[in-house]
KEKE-3310 file (N, C-alpha, C; in steps of 0.2 Angstrom, whole numbers, plus 5000, padded with zeros to 4 digits):
npx = (5041:5026:5010:5001:4987:4971:4957:4953:4948:4940:4923:4909:4902:4911:4920:4913:4911:4924:4927:4918:4923:4936:4933:4926:4936:4940:4947:4948:4935:4941:4954:4950:4945:4956:4963:4956:4952:4959:4958:4944:4935:4922:4913:4915:4912:4899:4893:4897:4890:4877:4876:4877:4889:4902:4916:4931:4947:4954:4954:4964:4980:4998:5005:4997:4996:5009:5015:5009:5016:5028:5036:5043:5034:5039:5051:5046:5044:5057:5063:5060:5062:5072:5070:5077:5072:5069:5071:5062:5065:5055:5047:5050:5039:5028:5029:5028:5014:5009:5013:5006:4993:4992:4995:4983:4974:4979:4974:4961:4960:4969:4986:4994:4997:4986:4975:4964:4955:4954:4949:4951:4965:4967:4962:4971:4983:4981:4985:4998:4997:4987:4991:5002:4995:4988:4997:4998:4988:4973:4978:4980:4968:4960:4952:4944:4940:4937:4943:4938:4924:4915:4922:4935:4936:4935:4936:4943:4953:4959:4958:4965:4965:4974:4971:4978:4975:4962:4961:4972:4976:4988:4994:4992:4986:4986:4980:4982:4979:4986:5003:5009:5015:5017:5026:5019:5006:5011:5015:5002:4996:5004:5000:4987:4990:4997:4986:4977:4985:4986:4973:4971:4980:4974:4962:4967:4973:4961:4957:4966:4979:4996:5005:5016:5010:5011:5012:5008:5010:5004:5005:5004:5015:5025:5030:5028:5034:5029:5031:5022:5022:5013:5016:5023:5026:5027:5017:5026:5031:5039:5049:5052:5067:5078:5093:5107:5102:5096:5083:5067:5058:5051:5052:5040:5042:5037:5030:5025:5033:5045:5056:5055:5047:5055:5062:5051:5046:5057:5057:5045:5046:5055:5047:5037:5044:5048:5036:5032:5042:5038:5025:5028:5036:5025:5017:5024:5026:5013:5010:5018:5011:4998:5002:5007:4996:4987:4994:4994:4980:4977:4987:4997:4988:4986:4996:5009:5015:5010:5009:5022:5028:5023:5028:5042:5043:5039:5048:5060:5056:5056:5069:5075:5070:5076:5089:5090:5089:5101:5110:5106:5112:5125:5134:5138:5127:5120:5105)
npy = (4900:4894:4901:4910:4903:4910:4913:4900:4886:4890:4891:4901:4906:4905:4914:4926:4926:4928:4940:4949:4947:4953:4966:4968:4968:4981:4985:4995:4996:4997:4991:4978:4974:4974:4964:4953:4954:4949:4935:4933:4941:4944:4939:4946:4959:4958:4955:4967:4977:4973:4977:4990:4996:5008:5007:5014:5015:5026:5030:5023:5022:5024:5018:5008:4998:4995:4983:4973:4972:4968:4978:4991:5002:5013:5016:5023:5019:5019:5008:5000:4988:4992:4994:4996:5008:5008:5013:5012:5015:5026:5030:5046:5052:5047:5052:5065:5066:5064:5076:5085:5082:5085:5099:5104:5100:5109:5121:5119:5116:5124:5128:5114:5116:5124:5117:5112:5101:5084:5076:5084:5085:5072:5070:5079:5072:5060:5057:5053:5039:5034:5034:5025:5013:5011:5006:4993:4987:4977:4971:4977:4983:4996:5000:5011:5011:5006:4990:4984:4988:4999:4997:5001:5018:5031:5044:5060:5055:5047:5032:5019:5003:4992:4979:4964:4956:4956:4950:4946:4958:4970:4982:4996:5012:5027:5042:5056:5070:5086:5089:5082:5087:5086:5074:5064:5063:5059:5046:5040:5041:5032:5020:5019:5015:5002:4995:4995:4987:4975:4971:4969:4959:4949:4948:4943:4931:4924:4922:4913:4917:4922:4935:4949:4964:4980:4997:5014:5030:5046:5063:5074:5082:5073:5056:5041:5024:5007:4990:4975:4960:4946:4933:4929:4928:4939:4949:4958:4975:4985:4998:5009:5017:5028:5023:5028:5040:5051:5053:5046:5039:5049:5066:5078:5092:5108:5117:5130:5137:5138:5146:5141:5127:5117:5110:5104:5095:5087:5080:5074:5065:5056:5051:5045:5035:5027:5022:5016:5005:4999:4994:4985:4976:4971:4966:4955:4947:4944:4937:4925:4920:4917:4908:4898:4894:4890:4879:4871:4868:4861:4853:4841:4841:4852:4863:4874:4883:4895:4904:4904:4910:4922:4927:4927:4936:4948:4949:4951:4963:4971:4970:4976:4989:4994:4993:5002:5013:5013:5015:5028:5035:5034:5025:5010:5003:4997:4992)
npz = (5022:5029:5026:5039:5047:5047:5057:5060:5071:5081:5086:5080:5091:5101:5097:5098:5112:5117:5111:5119:5131:5131:5128:5140:5149:5149:5138:5123:5111:5098:5100:5104:5092:5084:5089:5086:5073:5062:5061:5063:5057:5050:5058:5070:5066:5063:5075:5083:5075:5079:5092:5091:5091:5086:5076:5073:5065:5065:5078:5083:5090:5087:5097:5101:5090:5087:5092:5085:5073:5077:5083:5093:5102:5109:5101:5090:5077:5072:5073:5063:5050:5035:5018:5001:4990:4973:4956:4940:4924:4913:4898:4891:4884:4890:4903:4901:4897:4910:4916:4909:4911:4925:4924:4918:4928:4938:4934:4937:4951:4958:4966:4974:4988:4991:4992:5002:5003:5003:4993:4982:4981:4979:4966:4959:4960:4954:4941:4942:4946:4937:4924:4924:4928:4917:4908:4911:4906:4908:4919:4932:4943:4949:4965:4972:4987:5004:5008:5020:5022:5031:5043:5044:5043:5030:5032:5030:5023:5007:4999:4990:4982:4974:4963:4956:4942:4945:4957:4969:4981:4979:4981:4991:4992:5001:5004:5015:5026:5021:5021:5034:5048:5062:5072:5079:5073:5060:5064:5067:5055:5048:5055:5050:5037:5039:5045:5034:5025:5032:5032:5019:5016:5024:5016:5004:5009:5012:4999:4995:4991:4992:4994:4995:5002:4996:5003:5000:5007:5006:5008:5000:5001:5002:4999:5006:5008:5010:5015:5018:5027:5029:5032:5043:5061:5074:5062:5049:5045:5034:5029:5015:5008:5000:4993:5002:5006:5019:5021:5024:5012:4998:4993:4987:4978:4981:4969:4969:4977:4971:4959:4946:4937:4936:4948:4954:4944:4942:4955:4954:4944:4950:4960:4952:4944:4955:4960:4948:4948:4959:4956:4946:4953:4961:4952:4946:4957:4960:4948:4950:4961:4956:4946:4954:4962:4951:4947:4958:4959:4947:4944:4935:4924:4916:4906:4911:4903:4898:4909:4913:4902:4902:4915:4912:4903:4910:4920:4912:4906:4918:4922:4911:4911:4923:4920:4910:4918:4925:4915:4910:4920:4917:4923:4931:4942:4957:4954)
capx = (5037:5019:5005:4998:4980:4967:4950:4951:4949:4935:4916:4907:4900:4917:4923:4909:4913:4931:4927:4915:4928:4941:4930:4924:4942:4942:4950:4944:4932:4946:4959:4947:4944:4963:4966:4952:4949:4963:4955:4937:4933:4915:4909:4916:4909:4891:4892:4897:4884:4871:4876:4877:4896:4905:4923:4935:4954:4957:4955:4969:4987:5004:5007:4992:4997:5016:5017:5006:5021:5035:5040:5043:5031:5044:5055:5042:5045:5064:5066:5057:5067:5071:5072:5079:5068:5072:5067:5061:5065:5049:5047:5048:5033:5023:5029:5025:5007:5007:5014:5001:4987:4993:4994:4976:4971:4981:4970:4954:4960:4974:4992:4993:4997:4980:4970:4963:4951:4957:4947:4954:4972:4967:4961:4977:4988:4978:4989:5004:4996:4983:4995:5006:4991:4985:5002:4997:4981:4968:4981:4979:4962:4959:4946:4945:4936:4940:4941:4934:4919:4911:4926:4940:4933:4939:4935:4949:4958:4957:4961:4965:4967:4976:4971:4981:4971:4955:4961:4976:4977:4995:4996:4987:4988:4982:4981:4980:4979:4992:5009:5009:5021:5018:5028:5013:5001:5014:5014:4995:4995:5007:4995:4982:4993:4998:4979:4974:4989:4984:4966:4971:4983:4968:4957:4971:4973:4954:4956:4972:4985:5001:5009:5017:5006:5014:5008:5010:5007:5005:5002:5004:5022:5030:5027:5032:5033:5029:5029:5018:5022:5008:5018:5027:5022:5022:5018:5031:5030:5045:5049:5057:5072:5082:5100:5112:5098:5093:5075:5063:5053:5053:5048:5037:5044:5031:5032:5023:5039:5051:5056:5053:5044:5060:5063:5045:5046:5062:5055:5039:5049:5058:5042:5034:5048:5048:5030:5033:5046:5035:5020:5031:5037:5019:5014:5028:5025:5006:5010:5020:5006:4993:5004:5007:4989:4985:4998:4991:4973:4977:4993:4999:4983:4986:5002:5011:5019:5007:5011:5029:5030:5021:5032:5048:5043:5038:5055:5064:5055:5058:5077:5077:5069:5081:5096:5090:5090:5108:5113:5105:5117:5131:5139:5135:5124:5116:5098)
capy = (4899:4894:4907:4909:4902:4915:4911:4893:4883:4892:4892:4908:4908:4906:4921:4932:4926:4931:4948:4952:4946:4958:4973:4968:4969:4988:4987:4999:4992:4996:4986:4972:4972:4973:4957:4947:4955:4945:4928:4932:4948:4945:4937:4951:4965:4957:4956:4974:4980:4971:4980:4997:4999:5010:5006:5018:5014:5033:5031:5019:5026:5019:5014:5002:4993:4993:4976:4969:4971:4967:4985:4994:5009:5019:5018:5027:5016:5020:5001:4996:4986:4997:4991:5001:5010:5008:5016:5009:5020:5026:5034:5053:5054:5045:5056:5072:5066:5065:5083:5089:5081:5089:5106:5105:5100:5114:5126:5118:5116:5128:5124:5109:5119:5128:5112:5109:5096:5078:5074:5088:5083:5065:5071:5082:5068:5054:5056:5049:5032:5032:5033:5019:5007:5009:5002:4986:4984:4975:4967:4980:4986:5001:5000:5017:5011:5002:4983:4982:4993:5001:4996:5007:5024:5034:5051:5064:5053:5044:5026:5015:4997:4990:4972:4961:4951:4956:4945:4948:4965:4970:4989:5001:5019:5031:5050:5059:5078:5089:5090:5080:5090:5083:5067:5059:5063:5055:5039:5038:5040:5025:5015:5018:5011:4996:4992:4993:4982:4969:4970:4967:4953:4945:4946:4939:4924:4921:4920:4908:4921:4924:4940:4955:4970:4987:5003:5021:5035:5052:5069:5079:5085:5067:5049:5035:5017:5001:4983:4971:4953:4942:4926:4927:4929:4943:4952:4963:4980:4988:5005:5011:5022:5029:5022:5034:5046:5050:5054:5040:5040:5054:5072:5081:5099:5113:5121:5137:5140:5138:5151:5137:5121:5111:5106:5100:5090:5082:5076:5071:5060:5051:5047:5041:5030:5023:5019:5011:4999:4995:4991:4980:4971:4968:4962:4949:4942:4941:4932:4919:4917:4915:4902:4892:4892:4886:4873:4867:4866:4857:4848:4840:4841:4858:4866:4881:4887:4902:4907:4904:4914:4929:4928:4928:4943:4953:4949:4954:4970:4974:4971:4981:4996:4996:4994:5009:5018:5014:5018:5035:5039:5034:5021:5004:5004:4991:4995)
capz = (5028:5027:5028:5045:5046:5050:5057:5061:5077:5086:5083:5080:5098:5105:5095:5101:5119:5117:5110:5124:5137:5130:5129:5147:5153:5149:5132:5119:5105:5092:5101:5104:5085:5081:5092:5083:5066:5057:5061:5064:5055:5048:5064:5075:5063:5064:5083:5085:5072:5082:5098:5089:5092:5080:5076:5068:5066:5066:5085:5086:5090:5085:5103:5101:5085:5085:5093:5080:5067:5080:5084:5100:5101:5111:5096:5085:5070:5070:5074:5058:5045:5029:5011:4996:4985:4966:4950:4934:4919:4909:4892:4892:4882:4895:4909:4898:4898:4917:4918:4905:4915:4931:4922:4917:4935:4942:4933:4940:4958:4960:4968:4979:4994:4993:4991:5009:5002:5002:4986:4977:4981:4976:4958:4956:4960:4951:4935:4944:4946:4932:4917:4925:4928:4910:4905:4913:4903:4913:4924:4938:4944:4955:4968:4977:4992:5009:5008:5025:5022:5038:5049:5044:5040:5026:5033:5030:5018:5002:4999:4983:4982:4967:4962:4951:4938:4948:4962:4974:4982:4980:4982:4995:4991:5006:5005:5021:5026:5018:5025:5041:5051:5069:5072:5082:5067:5055:5066:5067:5048:5047:5058:5045:5031:5042:5046:5028:5022:5036:5030:5012:5017:5026:5011:5000:5012:5011:4992:4994:4988:4997:4991:4999:5001:4997:5005:4999:5011:5003:5011:4996:5001:5003:4998:5010:5005:5015:5013:5023:5026:5034:5032:5049:5067:5072:5055:5048:5041:5033:5026:5009:5009:4994:4995:5003:5008:5026:5022:5022:5007:4993:4994:4981:4979:4981:4964:4970:4981:4967:4953:4940:4938:4935:4954:4955:4939:4944:4961:4952:4940:4954:4963:4947:4943:4960:4960:4943:4950:4964:4953:4942:4958:4963:4946:4946:4963:4959:4943:4953:4966:4952:4943:4959:4963:4946:4947:4964:4957:4941:4944:4928:4919:4912:4906:4914:4898:4897:4915:4913:4897:4905:4920:4910:4899:4915:4923:4907:4906:4924:4922:4906:4914:4928:4917:4907:4924:4927:4909:4910:4924:4914:4926:4934:4949:4960:4953)
cpx = (5030:5015:5002:4990:4976:4960:4948:4952:4944:4928:4914:4905:4906:4921:4920:4911:4920:4931:4924:4919:4933:4939:4928:4930:4944:4946:4945:4941:4937:4951:4957:4947:4951:4965:4962:4951:4952:4960:4947:4933:4925:4911:4909:4912:4901:4889:4892:4891:4878:4870:4877:4884:4899:4913:4926:4943:4957:4958:4961:4976:4992:5006:5003:4994:5004:5018:5014:5011:5028:5039:5038:5040:5035:5049:5052:5044:5052:5067:5063:5063:5066:5073:5073:5074:5072:5068:5067:5060:5058:5050:5046:5042:5027:5023:5027:5018:5005:5007:5008:4995:4987:4992:4987:4972:4973:4977:4963:4955:4965:4980:4990:4993:4990:4974:4969:4958:4955:4955:4950:4961:4972:4966:4967:4982:4987:4983:4995:5003:4992:4986:4999:5001:4989:4991:5002:4991:4976:4971:4980:4972:4962:4952:4947:4940:4939:4938:4937:4929:4915:4916:4931:4937:4938:4938:4942:4954:4955:4961:4960:4968:4968:4976:4975:4977:4964:4955:4965:4976:4984:4998:4990:4990:4983:4985:4978:4981:4986:4997:5008:5016:5022:5020:5023:5008:5004:5013:5007:4993:4998:5003:4990:4984:4994:4991:4976:4978:4987:4977:4966:4975:4978:4964:4961:4972:4966:4954:4962:4977:4989:5006:5010:5012:5010:5010:5012:5006:5009:5001:5002:5011:5027:5026:5032:5029:5034:5028:5027:5019:5018:5010:5021:5023:5028:5023:5023:5030:5037:5044:5054:5061:5076:5089:5104:5108:5096:5086:5072:5057:5055:5048:5046:5038:5038:5033:5030:5029:5045:5051:5054:5050:5049:5061:5057:5044:5051:5060:5049:5041:5052:5053:5038:5037:5049:5042:5029:5036:5042:5029:5023:5033:5031:5016:5018:5027:5018:5006:5013:5015:5001:4995:5004:5001:4986:4988:4995:4984:4973:4982:4996:4994:4983:4993:5003:5014:5017:5009:5018:5032:5029:5026:5039:5048:5042:5045:5060:5063:5057:5065:5079:5076:5074:5088:5096:5091:5097:5112:5112:5110:5124:5136:5135:5133:5120:5108:5093)
cpy = (4899:4900:4905:4908:4907:4912:4904:4891:4885:4893:4899:4910:4909:4912:4926:4932:4930:4938:4951:4952:4952:4965:4974:4970:4977:4990:4990:4994:4991:4991:4979:4969:4970:4966:4951:4948:4950:4938:4928:4938:4948:4943:4943:4957:4964:4958:4963:4978:4979:4975:4988:5000:5001:5009:5010:5018:5021:5034:5027:5022:5021:5015:5007:4996:4991:4986:4971:4967:4970:4973:4987:5001:5015:5021:5022:5025:5017:5013:4997:4994:4990:4992:4997:5002:5011:5011:5012:5015:5020:5031:5041:5055:5052:5050:5063:5072:5067:5072:5087:5088:5085:5096:5108:5105:5106:5120:5126:5119:5121:5124:5119:5111:5122:5123:5109:5103:5090:5075:5078:5086:5076:5066:5074:5077:5061:5053:5052:5042:5030:5030:5026:5013:5006:5005:4995:4983:4983:4971:4970:4983:4990:5001:5005:5016:5006:4995:4981:4987:4993:5000:5001:5013:5027:5042:5055:5061:5049:5038:5022:5009:4994:4982:4970:4955:4950:4951:4947:4956:4966:4977:4993:5008:5023:5038:5052:5067:5080:5091:5088:5082:5087:5076:5062:5058:5058:5047:5036:5037:5033:5019:5014:5013:5003:4992:4990:4987:4975:4967:4967:4960:4947:4943:4942:4931:4920:4918:4915:4911:4922:4929:4946:4960:4976:4992:5009:5026:5042:5058:5075:5082:5079:5061:5044:5029:5012:4995:4979:4964:4949:4935:4924:4930:4932:4946:4957:4968:4984:4994:5006:5017:5022:5028:5028:5040:5045:5051:5048:5042:5045:5060:5075:5089:5103:5118:5129:5141:5141:5143:5148:5131:5115:5107:5101:5094:5085:5078:5072:5064:5054:5047:5043:5035:5025:5019:5014:5004:4995:4991:4985:4974:4967:4964:4955:4944:4940:4936:4925:4916:4914:4908:4897:4890:4888:4879:4868:4864:4861:4852:4847:4840:4847:4861:4873:4885:4894:4906:4909:4910:4921:4931:4930:4935:4949:4954:4953:4961:4974:4975:4976:4988:4998:4997:5000:5015:5019:5017:5025:5039:5038:5029:5015:5005:4998:4994:4990)
cpz = (5026:5029:5034:5044:5050:5051:5058:5068:5082:5082:5084:5087:5102:5104:5098:5109:5121:5116:5116:5130:5137:5131:5137:5152:5153:5143:5127:5113:5100:5094:5101:5097:5082:5083:5088:5076:5061:5056:5060:5062:5054:5054:5069:5072:5064:5071:5085:5082:5076:5089:5097:5091:5086:5081:5071:5069:5066:5073:5088:5085:5088:5091:5104:5096:5084:5086:5088:5074:5070:5081:5091:5099:5104:5106:5090:5078:5068:5071:5068:5053:5039:5023:5006:4991:4978:4961:4944:4929:4915:4903:4894:4890:4887:4901:4907:4899:4905:4919:4915:4909:4921:4930:4921:4924:4939:4941:4936:4948:4961:4963:4974:4986:4996:4993:4998:5009:5000:4995:4981:4976:4977:4968:4955:4956:4956:4945:4936:4944:4940:4926:4918:4925:4921:4906:4906:4910:4908:4919:4931:4937:4950:4958:4974:4983:4998:5008:5014:5026:5029:5044:5049:5040:5035:5027:5034:5026:5012:5001:4992:4984:4975:4967:4956:4948:4942:4954:4968:4975:4983:4982:4986:4994:4996:5005:5011:5020:5024:5023:5032:5044:5058:5069:5074:5076:5062:5057:5066:5060:5046:5049:5053:5039:5033:5043:5039:5025:5025:5033:5023:5012:5019:5020:5006:5002:5011:5004:4990:4990:4994:4994:4996:4997:5002:4999:5003:5003:5008:5007:5007:4995:5001:5001:5002:5008:5010:5012:5019:5022:5031:5034:5039:5055:5072:5065:5055:5043:5040:5029:5020:5010:5002:4997:4996:5005:5015:5027:5020:5018:5002:4994:4987:4982:4978:4975:4964:4974:4977:4961:4946:4942:4938:4942:4955:4950:4940:4950:4959:4948:4945:4958:4958:4945:4948:4961:4954:4945:4955:4961:4949:4947:4960:4958:4945:4951:4962:4953:4946:4957:4962:4949:4948:4961:4958:4945:4953:4963:4952:4940:4937:4923:4914:4912:4909:4910:4898:4903:4915:4908:4899:4910:4917:4906:4904:4918:4918:4906:4912:4924:4917:4908:4919:4926:4913:4912:4925:4921:4908:4915:4922:4918:4929:4941:4951:4960:4956)
residu = (MET:PRO:LYS:ARG:LYS:ARG:GLY:LYS:GLY:LEU:SER:ASN:ASP:GLU:ILE:ILE:LYS:ARG:LEU:HIS:ARG:ILE:ILE:GLY:ASP:GLY:THR:SER:VAL:GLU:MET:ALA:VAL:LEU:ARG:LEU:MET:GLU:GLU:PHE:TYR:PHE:VAL:VAL:LYS:ALA:SER:LEU:ALA:GLU:LYS:GLY:LEU:ASN:VAL:SER:PHE:SER:ASN:VAL:LYS:TYR:ARG:ASP:ILE:ALA:SER:PHE:VAL:GLY:LEU:ASP:SER:VAL:ARG:LYS:PHE:ASN:ASP:ALA:THR:LEU:PHE:ASP:LEU:ARG:ARG:SER:ARG:ILE:PRO:THR:THR:LEU:PHE:LYS:ASN:VAL:VAL:LEU:ASP:MET:ASP:ILE:LEU:LEU:ILE:GLN:TYR:GLY:PRO:LEU:ALA:GLU:GLN:SER:ASP:ALA:GLU:ALA:ARG:SER:ARG:PHE:LEU:ALA:PRO:ILE:VAL:ASN:HIS:LEU:ILE:ALA:GLN:PHE:GLY:SER:SER:PHE:GLN:ASN:THR:PRO:ARG:SER:VAL:MET:ALA:GLY:LEU:ILE:THR:THR:ARG:GLY:ARG:VAL:GLU:TYR:HIS:PHE:LYS:THR:PHE:ASP:GLY:ALA:ILE:SER:VAL:VAL:PHE:VAL:GLU:VAL:LYS:PHE:ARG:ILE:GLY:ASP:PRO:GLU:ASP:ARG:LEU:ASP:ALA:ILE:VAL:GLN:VAL:ILE:ALA:GLU:CYS:ASP:ALA:CYS:ASP:TRP:LYS:ASN:THR:ARG:ALA:ASP:PHE:SER:VAL:PRO:VAL:TYR:GLY:ILE:LEU:CYS:ASP:GLY:ALA:SER:PHE:LEU:PHE:PHE:ALA:PHE:ASP:GLY:THR:ILE:ASN:PRO:TYR:LYS:SER:THR:MET:GLY:VAL:VAL:PRO:ARG:SER:ARG:PHE:ARG:GLY:LEU:LYS:LEU:VAL:ASP:PHE:SER:SER:GLU:PRO:THR:ALA:ARG:PRO:PHE:ILE:HIS:SER:LEU:ARG:SER:ILE:TYR:GLU:THR:ILE:CYS:ASN:LEU:LEU:LEU:CYS:ALA:TYR:ILE:THR:SER:LEU:LYS:ALA:PHE:ARG:ASP:ARG:PHE:ALA:SER:GLN:HIS:GLY:GLN:GLN:LYS:SER:LEU:ASP:GLY:TRP:ASP:LYS:ALA:LEU:LYS:LEU:ALA:GLU:GLU:ASP:TRP:LYS:SER:LEU:ARG:MET:ARG:ARG:CYS:CYS:ALA:ARG:GLY:ARG:GLU:LEU:ASP:CYS)
# end
């Protein structure tokens, strides 16, 4: 299905008139931006800045944004399509380095449950992603800032956007307050991830890339995984689940409540290998997108052998790592 076109068909003046009309009808500034940002973001942002209007998507609730991704707000995300979370086996030596780094950070910041500061938790959990990103060389680049600077605030949470080949944004990692217990707060946190994924998809579209955007939501006690598809109308946001598990996402055991660190390490490895698999998927889809864009720009003038070779190696590695996961369990699985 072709990518939806964003931002075409109206002049700047017409966009501004539409924005003012929506606000004049009693709609909040945030919802007015949600309706127009995908197509007309830069014009909308400039107009709001001139009028001194502040926009924070932390003010937007799930009931406001559900329809943007084809969901019924009354169902509270229970009607979201689910996809299976998979794991890619990693070397034990690599995982040990992660654990050692977190052990050092534990001395600096104390147990995770005692870290009330989002930045401290971010540093404590950073080894989970940092060591994995390093395995891709320069293919992934971490940009710890909001893509839509000044529009989506980062107060109370930390965000990371992972670009492939310094181009397409494939993964959005959002950390929020520790242990989201209230269901409404959890839904509002999911809204933040959806908004960020949508913004990244918009940015990718502007750069002529069409790739899924994966979202990771972490509250220190659990990791929730999402996939955002901007190629259909309405947009679609799906959620990851472990096959045959009732819990959506993965829980990180609080080691301070356990007699040994073993339960924490076991849960951490599951999370680590799930993120590894997600990054591999993002890497492969980005390779395909870059190869296709290269082909469309150069036609038959230049060979695609280099791109095809890189893609073949990546797919073989991905399959090998997942097969190792199956063999480690001693039986054939649908990995």
